[in-house]
C-alpha atoms as a printed R data frame, in Angstrom:
    type eleno elety resid chain resno       x       y       z
1   ATOM     1    CA   MET     A     1  95.706  73.631 129.006
2   ATOM     2    CA   ILE     A     2  96.583  77.353 128.974
3   ATOM     3    CA   GLU     A     3  95.755  78.916 132.334
4   ATOM     4    CA   ASN     A     4  96.296  82.530 131.225
5   ATOM     5    CA   GLU     A     5  92.914  83.451 129.625
6   ATOM     6    CA   LYS     A     6  94.287  86.339 127.571
7   ATOM     7    CA   LEU     A     7  97.072  84.158 126.148
8   ATOM     8    CA   ARG     A     8  94.568  81.360 125.455
9   ATOM     9    CA   GLN     A     9  92.427  83.756 123.363
10  ATOM    10    CA   GLN     A    10  95.455  85.060 121.468
11  ATOM    11    CA   ILE     A    11  96.693  81.532 120.674
12  ATOM    12    CA   GLU     A    12  93.171  80.526 119.583
13  ATOM    13    CA   PHE     A    13  93.092  83.518 117.206
14  ATOM    14    CA   LEU     A    14  96.525  82.644 115.801
15  ATOM    15    CA   LYS     A    15  95.362  79.066 115.216
16  ATOM    16    CA   GLU     A    16  92.181  80.338 113.518
17  ATOM    17    CA   ILE     A    17  94.001  82.609 111.082
18  ATOM    18    CA   ASP     A    18  96.133  79.717 109.835
19  ATOM    19    CA   ASP     A    19  93.063  79.011 107.660
20  ATOM    20    CA   LEU     A    20  93.954  82.104 105.603
21  ATOM    21    CA   LYS     A    21  96.530  79.897 103.860
22  ATOM    22    CA   GLN     A    22  93.593  77.844 102.485
23  ATOM    23    CA   ILE     A    23  91.788  80.777 100.821
24  ATOM    24    CA   PHE     A    24  92.877  80.881  97.186
25  ATOM    25    CA   ARG     A    25  92.666  83.940  94.968
26  ATOM    26    CA   GLN     A    26  92.205  84.195  91.205
27  ATOM    27    CA   THR     A    27  95.658  85.723  90.744
28  ATOM    28    CA   VAL     A    28  98.514  83.303  90.217
29  ATOM    29    CA   LEU     A    29 102.170  83.308  91.183
30  ATOM    30    CA   THR     A    30 104.480  84.545  88.465
31  ATOM    31    CA   LYS     A    31 106.679  81.440  88.260
32  ATOM    32    CA   ASP     A    32 104.569  78.287  88.528
33  ATOM    33    CA   ARG     A    33 101.116  79.817  87.870
34  ATOM    34    CA   ARG     A    34  99.559  78.252  90.967
35  ATOM    35    CA   GLN     A    35  96.866  80.303  92.681
36  ATOM    36    CA   GLU     A    36  98.077  82.725  95.324
37  ATOM    37    CA   ASN     A    37  96.593  82.230  98.776
38  ATOM    38    CA   ASP     A    38  95.404  85.058 101.024
39  ATOM    39    CA   ALA     A    39  98.283  84.699 103.485
40  ATOM    40    CA   GLU     A    40 100.808  85.107 100.658
41  ATOM    41    CA   HIS     A    41  98.835  88.088  99.364
42  ATOM    42    CA   SER     A    42  98.859  89.741 102.803
43  ATOM    43    CA   TRP     A    43 102.615  89.221 103.221
44  ATOM    44    CA   HIS     A    44 103.255  90.657  99.754
45  ATOM    45    CA   LEU     A    45 101.082  93.707 100.535
46  ATOM    46    CA   ALA     A    46 103.034  94.352 103.737
47  ATOM    47    CA   MET     A    47 106.240  94.315 101.678
48  ATOM    48    CA   LEU     A    48 104.720  96.693  99.090
49  ATOM    49    CA   VAL     A    49 103.818  99.118 101.883
50  ATOM    50    CA   MET     A    50 107.341  99.004 103.321
51  ATOM    51    CA   VAL     A    51 109.092  99.350  99.960
52  ATOM    52    CA   LEU     A    52 106.779 101.870  98.243
53  ATOM    53    CA   SER     A    53 105.538 104.081 101.115
54  ATOM    54    CA   GLU     A    54 107.582 107.048  99.834
55  ATOM    55    CA   TYR     A    55 105.100 107.274  96.922
56  ATOM    56    CA   SER     A    56 102.099 107.945  99.151
57  ATOM    57    CA   ASN     A    57 100.284 111.178  98.259
58  ATOM    58    CA   HIS     A    58 100.849 112.237 101.872
59  ATOM    59    CA   SER     A    59 104.330 113.203 102.950
60  ATOM    60    CA   SER     A    60 104.295 110.842 105.878
61  ATOM    61    CA   ILE     A    61 102.007 107.982 106.739
62  ATOM    62    CA   ASP     A    62 102.029 105.821 109.846
63  ATOM    63    CA   LEU     A    63 103.892 102.861 108.396
64  ATOM    64    CA   LEU     A    64 103.112 100.425 111.223
65  ATOM    65    CA   ARG     A    65  99.389 101.248 111.083
66  ATOM    66    CA   THR     A    66  99.358 100.741 107.306
67  ATOM    67    CA   VAL     A    67 101.224  97.422 107.554
68  ATOM    68    CA   LYS     A    68  98.773  96.249 110.228
69  ATOM    69    CA   MET     A    69  95.864  97.152 107.950
70  ATOM    70    CA   VAL     A    70  97.143  95.156 104.980
71  ATOM    71    CA   LEU     A    71  98.008  92.172 107.169
72  ATOM    72    CA   ILE     A    72  94.554  91.917 108.723
73  ATOM    73    CA   HIS     A    73  92.111  93.164 106.076
74  ATOM    74    CA   ASP     A    74  91.702  89.808 104.270
75  ATOM    75    CA   ILE     A    75  91.425  87.685 107.434
76  ATOM    76    CA   ILE     A    76  87.634  88.004 107.179
77  ATOM    77    CA   GLU     A    77  87.768  85.898 103.995
78  ATOM    78    CA   ILE     A    78  88.208  82.829 106.235
79  ATOM    79    CA   ASP     A    79  84.439  83.118 106.768
80  ATOM    80    CA   ALA     A    80  83.330  85.367 103.908
81  ATOM    81    CA   GLY     A    81  85.417  83.746 101.141
82  ATOM    82    CA   ASP     A    82  87.328  85.492  98.364
83  ATOM    83    CA   THR     A    83  85.308  87.319  95.734
84  ATOM    84    CA   PHE     A    84  86.908  87.758  92.305
85  ATOM    85    CA   CYS     A    85  87.200  91.516  92.019
86  ATOM    86    CA   TYR     A    86  85.656  91.647  88.527
87  ATOM    87    CA   ASP     A    87  82.575  89.595  89.455
88  ATOM    88    CA   ASP     A    88  79.227  91.362  89.591
89  ATOM    89    CA   HIS     A    89  77.887  90.734  93.030
90  ATOM    90    CA   ASP     A    90  75.612  92.262  95.627
91  ATOM    91    CA   ARG     A    91  77.913  94.675  97.468
92  ATOM    92    CA   ASN     A    92  75.510  95.138 100.401
93  ATOM    93    CA   ALA     A    93  75.266  91.386 101.025
94  ATOM    94    CA   LYS     A    94  79.068  91.083 100.709
95  ATOM    95    CA   THR     A    95  79.643  93.923 103.199
96  ATOM    96    CA   LYS     A    96  77.190  92.387 105.702
97  ATOM    97    CA   LYS     A    97  78.866  88.980 105.407
98  ATOM    98    CA   GLU     A    98  82.336  90.514 105.811
99  ATOM    99    CA   ARG     A    99  81.342  92.606 108.839
100 ATOM   100    CA   LYS     A   100  79.882  89.518 110.527
101 ATOM   101    CA   ALA     A   101  83.129  87.643 109.767
102 ATOM   102    CA   ALA     A   102  85.245  90.494 111.179
103 ATOM   103    CA   HIS     A   103  83.320  90.466 114.461
104 ATOM   104    CA   ARG     A   104  83.484  86.679 114.804
105 ATOM   105    CA   ILE     A   105  87.158  86.201 113.935
106 ATOM   106    CA   PHE     A   106  88.615  89.300 115.613
107 ATOM   107    CA   GLY     A   107  86.216  88.664 118.506
108 ATOM   108    CA   ILE     A   108  88.288  85.595 119.410
109 ATOM   109    CA   LEU     A   109  90.959  88.005 120.690
110 ATOM   110    CA   PRO     A   110  90.879  89.755 124.078
111 ATOM   111    CA   GLU     A   111  88.499  92.729 123.937
112 ATOM   112    CA   ASN     A   112  91.042  95.541 123.462
113 ATOM   113    CA   GLN     A   113  92.871  93.725 120.636
114 ATOM   114    CA   ALA     A   114  89.591  92.654 119.044
115 ATOM   115    CA   GLN     A   115  88.423  96.280 118.952
116 ATOM   116    CA   GLU     A   116  91.754  97.490 117.531
117 ATOM   117    CA   PHE     A   117  91.583  94.934 114.688
118 ATOM   118    CA   ILE     A   118  87.926  95.689 113.929
119 ATOM   119    CA   ASP     A   119  88.733  99.423 113.864
120 ATOM   120    CA   LEU     A   120  91.684  98.831 111.506
121 ATOM   121    CA   TRP     A   121  89.521  96.676 109.239
122 ATOM   122    CA   GLU     A   122  86.764  99.343 109.180
123 ATOM   123    CA   GLU     A   123  89.354 102.056 108.474
124 ATOM   124    CA   PHE     A   124  90.695 100.092 105.508
125 ATOM   125    CA   GLU     A   125  87.171  99.571 104.151
126 ATOM   126    CA   ALA     A   126  86.263 103.281 104.486
127 ATOM   127    CA   MET     A   127  89.436 104.412 102.628
128 ATOM   128    CA   GLU     A   128  89.314 107.885 104.165
129 ATOM   129    CA   THR     A   129  92.613 108.176 106.057
130 ATOM   130    CA   PRO     A   130  95.970 108.577 104.272
131 ATOM   131    CA   GLU     A   131  97.004 105.146 105.625
132 ATOM   132    CA   ALA     A   132  93.853 103.426 104.380
133 ATOM   133    CA   GLN     A   133  94.120 105.099 100.974
134 ATOM   134    CA   PHE     A   134  97.702 103.928 100.560
135 ATOM   135    CA   ALA     A   135  96.844 100.427 101.850
136 ATOM   136    CA   ALA     A   136  94.005 100.243  99.310
137 ATOM   137    CA   ALA     A   137  96.330 101.494  96.559
138 ATOM   138    CA   VAL     A   138  98.849  98.693  97.094
139 ATOM   139    CA   ASP     A   139  95.993  96.180  97.497
140 ATOM   140    CA   ARG     A   140  94.969  97.055  93.924
141 ATOM   141    CA   LEU     A   141  98.517  97.325  92.555
142 ATOM   142    CA   GLN     A   142  99.672  93.894  93.769
143 ATOM   143    CA   PRO     A   143  97.257  91.824  91.603
144 ATOM   144    CA   LEU     A   144  98.072  94.083  88.638
145 ATOM   145    CA   LEU     A   145 101.732  93.167  89.059
146 ATOM   146    CA   LEU     A   146 100.943  89.447  89.313
147 ATOM   147    CA   ASN     A   147  98.678  89.608  86.269
148 ATOM   148    CA   TYR     A   148 101.274  91.468  84.233
149 ATOM   149    CA   TYR     A   149 104.158  89.194  85.216
150 ATOM   150    CA   SER     A   150 102.090  86.041  84.618
151 ATOM   151    CA   GLU     A   151 101.298  87.291  81.084
152 ATOM   152    CA   GLY     A   152  97.707  88.118  81.987
153 ATOM   153    CA   TYR     A   153  96.872  84.613  83.223
154 ATOM   154    CA   ALA     A   154  93.798  85.493  85.331
155 ATOM   155    CA   TRP     A   155  92.692  88.278  82.958
156 ATOM   156    CA   LYS     A   156  92.756  85.904  79.988
157 ATOM   157    CA   LYS     A   157  91.021  83.133  81.940
158 ATOM   158    CA   HIS     A   158  88.090  85.446  82.732
159 ATOM   159    CA   GLY     A   159  88.074  87.533  79.521
160 ATOM   160    CA   ILE     A   160  88.829  90.786  81.374
161 ATOM   161    CA   LYS     A   161  88.960  94.054  79.399
162 ATOM   162    CA   ARG     A   162  91.101  97.151  79.824
163 ATOM   163    CA   SER     A   163  88.047  99.237  80.831
164 ATOM   164    CA   GLN     A   164  87.263  96.821  83.688
165 ATOM   165    CA   VAL     A   165  90.819  97.007  84.988
166 ATOM   166    CA   ILE     A   166  90.794 100.812  84.872
167 ATOM   167    CA   GLU     A   167  87.386 101.006  86.571
168 ATOM   168    CA   ARG     A   168  88.501  98.609  89.309
169 ATOM   169    CA   ASN     A   169  91.863 100.248  89.948
170 ATOM   170    CA   HIS     A   170  91.599 103.987  89.236
171 ATOM   171    CA   HIS     A   171  91.320 104.809  92.941
172 ATOM   172    CA   ILE     A   172  94.997 103.825  93.321
173 ATOM   173    CA   SER     A   173  95.469 107.534  92.569
174 ATOM   174    CA   LYS     A   174  93.759 108.432  95.893
175 ATOM   175    CA   GLY     A   175  96.631 106.754  97.712
176 ATOM   176    CA   SER     A   176  99.427 107.431  95.222
177 ATOM   177    CA   LYS     A   177  99.389 109.397  91.995
178 ATOM   178    CA   VAL     A   178 102.855 107.996  91.179
179 ATOM   179    CA   LEU     A   179 101.699 104.382  91.557
180 ATOM   180    CA   TRP     A   180  98.546 105.065  89.510
181 ATOM   181    CA   GLU     A   181 100.682 106.472  86.673
182 ATOM   182    CA   PHE     A   182 102.819 103.324  86.874
183 ATOM   183    CA   ALA     A   183  99.668 101.136  86.906
184 ATOM   184    CA   GLU     A   184  98.251 102.920  83.838
185 ATOM   185    CA   ASN     A   185 101.501 102.215  81.974
186 ATOM   186    CA   LEU     A   186 101.310  98.571  83.070
187 ATOM   187    CA   ILE     A   187  97.724  98.332  81.782
188 ATOM   188    CA   HIS     A   188  98.728  99.935  78.460
189 ATOM   189    CA   GLU     A   189 101.648  97.509  78.105
190 ATOM   190    CA   SER     A   190  99.357  94.577  78.973
191 ATOM   191    CA   VAL     A   191  97.022  95.470  76.111
192 ATOM   192    CA   LYS     A   192  99.972  95.908  73.759
193 ATOM   193    CA   LYS     A   193 101.366  92.485  74.698
194 ATOM   194    CA   GLY     A   194  97.972  90.765  74.397
195 ATOM   195    CA   TYR     A   195  97.626  90.056  78.134
196 ATOM   196    CA   LEU     A   196  94.452  92.142  78.354
197 ATOM   197    CA   ILE     A   197  91.543  92.715  75.938
198 ATOM   198    CA   ASP     A   198  91.454  96.251  74.546
199 ATOM   199    CA   GLY     A   199  87.894  97.270  75.262
């Protein structure tokens, strides 16, 4: 149907990533408490990057690169599935599965775009560049916000403790000391309000 091969690959990729709307996370929306899907999560992260980028530990980050990272980093969950962040699981097996997913899904694109997306995904995972550190910081902050504003819905459901939340999220400080200070206050308030187990 599409004679232009490059365009055909790009359209095929765009059709494939529609499945991201079917991957549901443990966090819930603040109003109706339905589970957030990965596409909604990615959009929200992109907005967090745009609104909060001034709080990056680095005076200037490449905003477009960071937005691209947060928009693509969960696409691999179409194949690999979502893992609840507080679950104990084999990290090596998870990484292998995710890498395979990245190469399959991004590999649908024309070669140069496929490589760019794989590189962005790898950069996010490595968390070494200022952009990746800030992207990872907002990726941790966003579920904290949803948990706090849904009165700890997912935390309560899974019996999550303060120590687990701190352990999972302390590296927010690598991307933004300001946002980590805010997150710590949010965690403290969550314990005080009974949203999170003090332990």
